[in-house]
Residue, then its C-alpha position, 0 to 999 in steps of 0.5 A: x579157796x573161799x573156804x579159807x577166808x570164811x574160816x578165818x572170819x569164823x576163827x576171829x569171831x570165836x577167839x574174839x568172843x572167847x577172849x572177851x568172855x575170859x574163856x579157859x576153853x572153847x568146847x564147841x562151835x555151831x555153824x549154820x551153812x546154807x546149801x547155796x553157798x556151795x562151801x565144802x564142809x571138809x575144807x571149811x573144817x580143815x581151815x578152821x582147825x588150822x586157825x584153832x591150833x595152839x589156841x583155847x579152841x584147839x579141841x573144840x568140836x565143830x558142828x555144821x547145820x545144813x540149811x536147805x535152799x528155799x525160794x518164793x515165786x512172784x507168779x504163783x505164790x509158791x514158797x518151798x525148797x529149791x530142787x537140787x539136781x545131783x550130777x553123778x558124773x561130777x559129784x556136784x548138786x546144782x540148784x533149779x532156780x525155776x518155780x517147782x509149782x509153775x516153772x516160772x522164773x520170777x523167784x526170790x531166794x529166801x534161805x540157803x545162802x547163810x554162813x553164820x556162827x550160831x553158837x559158841x560153847x565156852x568154859x570160863x573160870x570163876x574169879x581167878x580160878x576159885x569155884x567150879x568151871x562154868x559152861x556157857x552157851x551163847x549166840x555171839x552175833x545178834x540177828x539184827x547184825x548178821x549179814x547174809x552172803x551177797x547182801x548189801x547194807x546201807x552206811x550213813x549217807x546212803x552208800x551201800x557197803 
């Protein structure tokens, strides 16, 4: 059910950006989704569609980009993709968090936990409907302000959020 709360955050981001930029319509939303989040694309898409109902984003195309898991090994210096093992009985992939190079366990995940709105395409109207609609493509959240799931950011005074 975590998909519902993530979908609500995505809906709020998209509609907030579209409203702030006086969008007449949201054409598409592109989302980077790391394989290590284990979010279901189908469930996420379902909840986003529910949130977009009766809004300027009701007809928006939802595009998911899959981000492969990557790790780095402190023992041998390996950097590459995480090995995923498919379970044919349960239809579920599980990651192998040991190093594919040396089988060591001193690894750090460097990619694959993302859940980021990468871009929003909107149509805006020029000065009160005069002129042609303008198609705009943007990245609504600057790289410096993005939080990765499980990351902690320091607040003023040194406390982590």
